[in-house]
C-alpha positions in Angstrom: 1.6 -25.7 -8.3 -1.3 -24.2 -10.4 -4.6 -23.4 -8.5 -7.6 -25.4 -9.6 -10.7 -23.6 -11.0 -12.8 -25.0 -8.2 -10.5 -23.4 -5.5 -10.6 -20.1 -7.4 -14.4 -20.2 -7.2 -14.4 -20.9 -3.5 -11.9 -18.1 -2.8 -13.9 -15.7 -4.8 -17.1 -16.6 -3.0 -15.4 -16.3 0.4 -14.0 -13.0 -0.6 -17.4 -11.4 -0.9 -21.1 -12.2 -0.5 -22.6 -12.8 -3.9 -25.8 -11.2 -4.8 -28.8 -13.4 -5.0 -28.7 -15.7 -8.0 -25.0 -15.3 -8.7 -24.2 -18.7 -7.2 -21.0 -20.3 -5.9 -21.5 -23.7 -7.3 -19.9 -23.1 -10.6 -22.7 -20.9 -11.9 -21.9 -18.7 -15.0 -23.2 -15.4 -13.7 -20.4 -12.8 -13.2 -20.3 -11.0 -9.9 -20.5 -7.2 -10.6 -18.6 -6.3 -7.3 -15.8 -8.6 -8.1 -15.5 -7.3 -11.6 -15.5 -3.7 -10.3 -12.8 -4.7 -7.8 -10.6 -6.0 -10.5 -11.1 -2.9 -12.6 -10.4 -0.6 -9.6 -7.1 -2.2 -8.9 -6.0 -1.3 -12.4 -6.8 2.5 -12.0 -3.6 4.4 -12.5 -4.6 7.5 -10.5 -3.9 6.7 -6.9 -6.6 9.0 -5.5 -9.3 7.6 -7.8 -8.2 4.1 -7.0 -8.3 4.7 -3.3 -11.8 6.2 -3.5 -13.2 3.5 -5.7 -11.7 0.8 -3.5 -13.2 2.5 -0.4 -16.6 2.5 -2.0 -16.4 -1.1 -3.0 -15.4 -2.1 0.5 -18.4 -0.4 1.9 -20.7 -2.3 -0.5 -18.9 -5.6 0.5 -19.4 -4.8 4.2 -23.1 -4.0 3.6 -23.4 -7.4 2.0 -21.9 -9.0 5.0 -18.3 -9.8 3.8 -16.4 -8.0 6.5 -13.2 -9.8 6.0 -13.1 -9.1 2.3 -14.1 -5.5 2.9 -11.2 -5.0 5.3 -8.8 -6.5 2.7 -10.0 -4.0 0.1 -9.7 -1.1 2.6 -6.1 -2.2 3.2 -5.5 -1.8 -0.5 -7.2 1.5 -0.5 -4.9 2.7 2.3 -1.9 1.7 0.3 -3.2 3.6 -2.7 -3.9 6.7 -0.5 -0.2 6.6 0.6 0.8 7.1 -3.0 -1.2 10.3 -3.4 1.2 13.3 -3.6 -1.5 15.9 -3.2 -2.1 16.5 0.5 -5.8 17.4 0.1 -6.5 14.3 -2.0 -4.5 12.1 0.4 -6.3 13.4 3.5 -9.8 13.1 1.9 -9.0 9.5 0.8 -7.7 8.6 4.2 -10.8 10.2 5.8 -13.1 8.1 3.7 -11.1 4.9 4.6 -11.1 5.8 8.3 -14.8 6.3 8.2 -15.3 3.0 6.5 -13.2 1.2 9.0 -15.1 2.9 11.8 -18.5 1.8 10.4 -17.1 -1.8 10.3 -16.0 -1.4 14.0 -12.4 -1.9 13.0 -11.4 0.8 15.4 -7.7 -0.1 15.5 -7.2 0.4 11.8 -9.2 3.6 11.8 -7.2 5.1 14.7 -4.0 4.1 12.9 -5.0 6.6 10.2 -5.8 9.6 12.4 -2.3 11.0 12.6 -1.8 10.5 8.9 -5.0 12.5 8.2 -4.1 15.4 10.6 -0.6 15.5 9.1 -1.9 15.7 5.6 -4.4 18.3 6.6 -1.6 20.6 7.9 -0.1 20.5 4.4 -3.3 21.7 2.7 -3.1 25.3 1.8 -6.8 26.0 1.3 -8.5 26.8 4.5 -12.0 25.6 3.3 -10.5 22.2 2.5 -8.8 22.0 5.8 -12.0 22.6 7.7 -13.8 19.9 5.6 -11.1 17.4 6.3 -11.0 18.1 10.1 -14.8 18.1 10.3 -14.9 14.7 8.7 -12.2 13.3 11.0 -13.9 14.7 14.1 -17.2 13.0 13.0 -15.4 9.7 12.6 -13.6 10.0 15.9 -16.8 10.8 17.9 -19.4 8.7 16.1 -17.4 5.5 15.4 -14.2 5.4 17.4 -15.7 6.3 20.8 -13.2 9.2 21.2 -15.5 12.1 22.2 -12.8 14.3 23.7 -10.5 13.8 20.7 -13.4 14.5 18.4 -14.3 17.8 20.1 -10.6 18.8 20.0 -10.5 18.1 16.2 -13.7 20.1 15.6 -12.4 22.9 17.7 -9.3 23.0 15.5 -11.6 23.1 12.5 -13.5 26.0 13.8 -10.3 27.9 14.5 -9.6 27.7 10.7 -12.8 29.4 9.6 -11.6 33.0 10.0 -8.9 32.2 7.4 -11.5 31.5 4.7 -11.7 34.4 2.3 -14.9 33.5 0.6 -17.9 34.8 2.6 -20.2 31.9 1.6 -17.3 29.5 2.3 -17.3 30.6 5.9 -21.0 29.9 6.1 -20.5 26.5 4.6 -17.6 25.7 6.9 -19.5 26.6 10.1 -22.5 24.6 8.9 -20.3 21.6 8.2 -18.8 21.7 11.6 -22.3 22.0 13.1 -23.3 18.8 11.3 -20.2 17.1 12.6 -21.1 18.1 16.2 -24.7 16.8 15.6 -23.3 13.4 14.5 -21.4 13.0 17.7 -24.4 14.0 19.8 -23.2 17.5 20.9 -26.5 19.5 20.6 -25.3 22.6 22.3 -22.3 22.9 20.0 -24.5 22.1 17.0 -26.8 24.9 17.9 -24.0 27.3 18.5 -22.4 26.7 15.2 -25.7 26.8 13.3 -26.4 30.2 14.9 -22.9 31.4 14.0 -23.4 30.2 10.4 -26.7 32.1 10.1 -25.2 35.2 11.6 -22.3 34.9 9.1 -24.7 34.6 6.2 -26.7 37.6 7.3 -23.6 39.7 7.5 -22.8 39.1 3.8 -23.3 42.3 1.9 -23.8 40.9 -1.6 -27.5 39.8 -1.8 -26.8 36.8 -4.1 -24.1 35.5 -1.8 -26.3 36.0 1.3 -29.1 34.0 -0.4 -26.7 31.3 -1.3 -25.5 31.1 2.3 -29.0 31.0 3.8 -30.0 28.3 1.3 -27.0 26.2 2.2 -27.9 26.3 5.9 -31.5 25.6 5.2 -30.7 22.5 3.1 -28.5 21.2 5.9 -30.9 21.8 8.9 -33.5 20.0 6.9 -31.3 16.9 7.2 -31.6 17.4 11.0 -35.4 17.3 10.6 -35.6 21.0 11.5 -38.0 21.7 8.7 -39.6 24.8 10.3 -36.2 26.4 10.8 -35.3 25.5 7.2 -38.6 27.2 6.0 -37.8 30.3 8.0 -34.3 30.6 6.5 -35.7 30.1 3.0 -38.4 32.8 3.6 -35.7 35.2 4.7 -33.6 34.2 1.6 -36.5 34.8 -0.7 -37.0 38.3 0.6 -33.2 39.0 0.1 -33.4 37.5 -3.4 -35.8 40.2 -4.4 -32.9 42.7 -3.9 -30.6 41.0 -6.4 -30.2 43.6 -9.1 -29.3 41.3 -12.1 -32.3 39.5 -13.6 -30.2 36.4 -14.4 -28.7 36.1 -11.0 -32.1 36.7 -9.4 -33.7 34.0 -11.6 -31.1 31.5 -10.5 -31.7 32.3 -6.9 -35.4 31.8 -7.3 -34.8 28.4 -9.0 -32.6 27.3 -6.1 -35.2 28.6 -3.5 -38.0 26.8 -5.4 -36.1 23.5 -5.3 -35.6 23.7 -1.5 -39.1 24.8 -0.7 -40.5 22.0 -3.0 -38.4 19.5 -1.0 -40.0 20.8 2.2 -43.5 20.3 0.8 -44.3 23.9 0.0 -45.4 23.2 -3.6 -47.4 26.4 -4.1 -44.5 28.8 -3.1 -42.1 26.7 -5.1 -44.2 27.0 -8.2 -44.4 30.7 -7.8 -40.7 30.9 -7.6 -40.2 28.7 -10.6 -42.6 30.9 -12.6 -40.9 34.1 -11.4 -37.5 32.6 -12.5 -39.0 31.7 -15.9 -40.5 35.2 -16.4 -37.1 36.8 -15.6 -35.7 34.8 -18.5 -37.3 37.3 -20.9 -35.0 40.0 -19.4 -31.7 38.2 -19.9 -29.5 37.9 -23.0 -30.8 35.2 -25.4 -27.5 33.4 -25.3 -27.9 32.9 -21.5 -31.6 31.8 -21.6 -31.2 28.1 -22.5 -28.9 27.5 -19.5 -31.3 29.3 -17.2 -34.3 27.2 -18.6 -32.3 24.0 -18.0 -31.6 25.2 -14.4 -35.2 25.9 -13.7 -36.3 22.5 -15.2 -33.6 20.7 -13.1 -34.8 22.6 -10.0 -38.4 21.5 -10.6 -37.2 18.0 -10.7 -35.3 18.4 -7.4 -31.8 18.5 -8.9 
């Protein structure tokens, strides 16, 4: 028996909370979320489909349609199961578990934990494994009320750090784990990992990489509202940046430092760094200058 247009309208309106003015009484305005949902279901790539569905479900939950959001997350989970690449599958499942956790659908989120850890074991890249485990630990501790399990997961993530070959990658990994500990209210572990990340950055011999590592930590501790600590790290990075021998690389470092200091409210120092970066442009090959100028302009705009 064919479904009447009126029933279809009712179903669509119960499926998600319409934005103001969209109307459920037969109004003609199209609902953008519903349109995106229909498009997302047609995405051939399973990883992209899972990610898009997860994002849409979060928007639906924020709008108050928990039932509809859960249905979409179920579809996202099915799509994630189709992903052959272990890294992509684990990251998609992590996003879905987090979304379930935020919706207080703890059973569904916990049901994904073993799948995420299993996929993480298949990932060859150590940096990626750390990111996956850190994300899972955050979800377990912050949303699933599983503090002990979260700490175990983050401890496993930390044990992977030494396998990371890229020096800045190790700094980034330690900082990521620190932020995960912060999110599950473990201040001592947060501080321990941030200290380890800083020491790791300082141990890097290449000045450009050391600057990158210190900037990375500074940008993240700013999120923890540790602005003075961030400024101290950036001051240290600025001193190290002066030791970068190549003008082009030094100019890029100054632009990055200027962006972060500007975000912390130190406009005067940021301007000096942007000017220094611009002046170094005169010492680089003309073919490289346009990209550098674009970088400086983007940094001035906080990008």
